[in-house]
N, C-alpha and C positions, 0 to 999 in steps of 0.2 A: 543778668549775667552769672545770677549763682546758679542757673537753669542748664550752664554749659563747666565742661571742665577745661580746664585753662590749657589744656594742649588743646583740645578742639578749639576752643576762642582761639585759638594763636591761629589754627589753619583755617578758621573760616575768614580771621582778618587779614591773613596774608592770599587768599582766596579774594575777598576784596579788592586789594591793591593790584595782586597779579592781572585779575579780570578788567580792570578800572584800565591798566595800563593795556593792555591787549587790544579790547575793544578800542579804547582811541586809537589806535595802531590801526587798527581796521578797519577802521572810517577814515581816517585823513586823508588816503587820496584821492577822495571822492566829495572834501569837503567844500561844497558848493551848489544848494539846493536847488537854485533858481537853474541851472543847467542840470546836474547830475540826481536828475529826474529818479523815481525808485526803476521806472518802464527804462531807463538808459543805463544804470548801473546792469541789469538784468540783459540788457542785450550788449553790455562790452563782457561780462560773466560769459555770454554765450560764446561772443567772439573768441575769448579767450581759451574758451572751453571747461570754463571753472565752476559749474551748476551741474549739481548741488555745490552752495559755496559750503568748503569744510575746513577751510585755512586762511591764511592773510591772502588778501587780493593778491593776482596772480600779477607779474610784468606787463605794457603794452606790446602787444605784437611787434616783432622786429621790423619790420614793413611798416608802422604806424599807423593811426586808422583816425582819420577827419572825423571830428567831433567827440573824439572820446580821450582827451589830451585831460593828464593825472595833472592833481596841485603839484607845483615843481619839487617840494619834498619825499615823492612817490620813492627814488630809488633807496632810500631811509627806511621806509614802509611796507615794499610787496614783498611777498614769501622767496626765500631762498637770496634774499640782500640785507635781512635785518641783523645787526647786529648792534642789540639793546636798545631802547625805546629813543627813539628822536624827541625835540621838546616840544609841548604844546601848552597853550594857557588853560588846558584841563584839568593838567596833572600840576602846572604849577600851583594852581590854586587848591589844591587835593596837601602837597605840600606845604602850605604856606598855614592853611589851616590847621594845621599838625604843630607847625613851628609856634603859633598862636594860643594853642590851648596850652603847651608845654612851656610858656613863658609866661603867659597871664593867665592861666588855669580858666576853667569852667564858667566862671564869673564876668569875663572877658565884656567890656560895651562894645556896642558899636563904635565909638569915636576910637577905638584902640584897634580896628580889626581896621578905620583907614591909617592908624602912625605907621601899624606892620606894611600894610601897599608901600609907603613911602618910604619907610628904610629899606625895604629889601627886595623890593618888585620894579624893575625898570617900566616906565611909562610907557615906550612905545612894545612893551608884551601885554598891553591891555588893547580892549578891543569895545566897539558900543557902549554900553552902558556903564562897565568899570571903568572905561578913558574918560568920561562925562563926570563920574564920581571923582576920579585921580585928581582931574582939573581943577575939580570945583575945590577937594580938598586942600591942593597947593594955592589955592586964591583964597584959602581961609575960612570957607565956608565949612561948615558944620551938620551933621546927620538931626532932622531929615531930610535939610536942604541939598545935602549933597547926591540926593538922590532924585530932587525933584527941578532944581534950577536947570534948567536951559538941556532936559535929557528925555528926546525920543524915544528913547531903548526902557524904558521904565519896566516893560511886562515883558522883554526878550529872555532869552533863556540862562543869562551870563551867570543869574545867583545859584539857579538851578547845578551847574557845573559843578560849584564850591562847596557840595551840599556833607559829600561822601562821608568824608572824618567826622561828623556829626553824629551821624549813622552809627558809624565803625567804633565811636568811644562812647554809644551809648547800648550795647544790644539788647533786646529785648522790650525796650523801654521808645518807646516812637513819642511818646510825649518829650520826653526831655529833649530826643533828636532834634524835634519838630521846633521847641524853642531857642535853642542853641544855634538853627540852620536861619532861623527868624531873625534874631539879634546881628548878624553877620550880612544874612541879605539886604535887611535897612538901610544900609550902607545907601546903596545904587540902583533898588529896585523898588516898586510899589505893588500894590496889589498881587494878581496872577504869577508876576516875577517872584514874590516874596511866598505868596503859597506853594510854585514850583520847587522851590528850595526845601519847603518845609515838607511836602510829600516826598520826596526823595531822601530828605534824613529820616522821617520815620520810615517809609518803605525798606530802606537798608536797617536799621533797627529794627524791623517785623523781621527782619530776613533771616534772624539766628535765631529767633524760636518761635516763626510759623511753619508750619506743616507743609507748607505750597508755595506757591507764590500768589495763588488768589488768595489766600489769606492774608498774604504779606499787602497784598495790592489793599484788602477791603481794612487795615488798621490802619497801614498810611492815609484812607480817605477820612477817618474820621477827624484825623487832625487839620483840615482844612474847610473852613467854609462849605457845606451841601452846596450854596446857591451860587458857586464861584462858576465862574466858564471851565476852569481847569477840573473840579469836579465832575460837572455836567459829563466833559467829554470823558474824562477816565470812565464814567458809569458806562457813557452810550459806547465805546469800547470793549468794554466787559460784558454789555449784553449782547452786541454781536457777535463777540466768541462763544460764550455760551447760547445762542441761538442758531451755532452752528453755520457761521457765516463762515466761508475762505477768507486765507489772509488775507490776500489780494482784493477781494471782493469789500472788503471789510475798511482796507487804505481806500478805497477809491472813496466810500461812505463819508468818511471821517473829513478826505482832504473836497471833498465837495461843501462839507459845512466847517470847516476852519482853514481851508486855504487861502481866502483873502488874508489874512492877519500876516500871513510871509513867512519866512522859510527859519528865520531865528526868532520867531513867538515861541514863550513858554507852550503856548497850548496845544498847536498842530506836534510840536516834536513830542510833549506828552502822549499823544495819542497813539505813534508811531512807538514809543520806546513801551507806551504799555501792550500793544499790538504784538510787539517781538517777544516781551515779558511772557505774554498769554500763550501765545501760539509756540510759542519755543517750549511750553511746557517741561521745564525745571533741567531741559539739555543745556549744556554751556554755551555747544557749538551750536544748535539750531538757534539759543538765541540771539547770542550778538549776532550772527550773522542774518537775520531775520531782520532782526535791528537795524543794521547798515542797509540790508537792502530795500529799504524801507523807505531812503531819504532824508532831505531835511538835511537838519544840521550832525551829520552820518558819525563822525567824531565825538561829538557830543554825547547823542545819544549811546551809539554803541560803547562809550566808557560806565554811562551808568548802567546801560544792559548789564554788561562782564562786571560790574560792580555789585549788583544785585544777585547776581546767575553763581559768582564766586564767594561769595557769602555762603547762599542756600549750599552747594557742593562743598566749597573747600579748598586751599589749594591743593590736594591729592588728587583731587578728582578731574582738575582742571586738564582737558588731553594734551599731551609734552608739544603738538604742533603752535599751542600758542604760546607755554610759557619758556620752552627752551632757548627761541633764538632773543629773546631780552636778557639773556644772561644776567637776570639778577642787576641790573643797572639802569638805570633811569638819568635822561638828559633835564637839567631844569635850568630856567632863568631868574631862578628865586638865588638870593645871595646864599654861598655857603652850601647849595645842594645838588649842584650838577655834580652827576658821576657818581650820585649816594647809590647802595647797595637797596634794591627792591626789601630786599631781607630784613633789613637793619629798619626802615622806614616802617613797617610791620609791626617790628617788637615794639617799637617806641609806642608805636597806637595800643599793642597790646596793655603796656605799661597803663597808658589814659585809661584805657577801657575797665582797668580793674579797680581806679581810682574809686572813692565812694564819696569823695566830696563833688 
């Protein structure tokens, strides 16, 4: 943190919050990776005359279009109709992590993460591994059993989407960020599910001081086992980019390698996210739009890509078509946080990031 002036740190953290929420909103209308493939997303964008994509998704054509039905939340998430963010679990967990650090400090335990969920997060706003862990907690199980008992989702993307706040509060310190994220992730995930959270937190922490996104990705890879499938996939994605393979061809190659894992698994989503970050080449708009056009868990990937890109460029450099419709407001199911100001959440995050303990 000492390498950044306070004003720059504040701008970067606000950039992370703004980018995360904007990227989440961008991807939310097409969040159904078994239906909204990359090809179908681009077909919708051609149908609505929105390629190249430089803004939130356009609304559906007035006459409708069979096969292109958006998620039910779409009226709150498409261009021209956004008035503050709509609620989403990707943002709920970021807020929950912030409050955890404020109340428990950086020495929090995995059990305290679970207590925080039970106190602050409604059960029906959890999904897959998080819902299993929540149920296990309510039945009296403790970590690590909460992650392993009757849980077929242990390597899905849920822990990765909870990791951002640990990166924002560890600027320039990927090791610390990964350690914090691992403690959180162990409540509900194992293996690549935990590594995904560690990688994402380290990536965001590295983005504060790295000269470019490739350097941040290299630093993040150092925080997870080199032999893990996640690390191998991130390296493969990077190699395709560095070899000059086009973005769509790279995605096709990666889908052949990891597609059988399903659209909510950590590994194929990390490939789409890594590709978006690399081929976005530091441009906020290009990064979030390529990531969402990559398909799979579009709102989660858009959120993480927006967080990384927002930290890299800072809030002041995020184009206004992304930030202004948010109206500095966020909807949340986390008790006490609905209609919070994004700027206030960022200020609270800055206070944590400047603590030395």
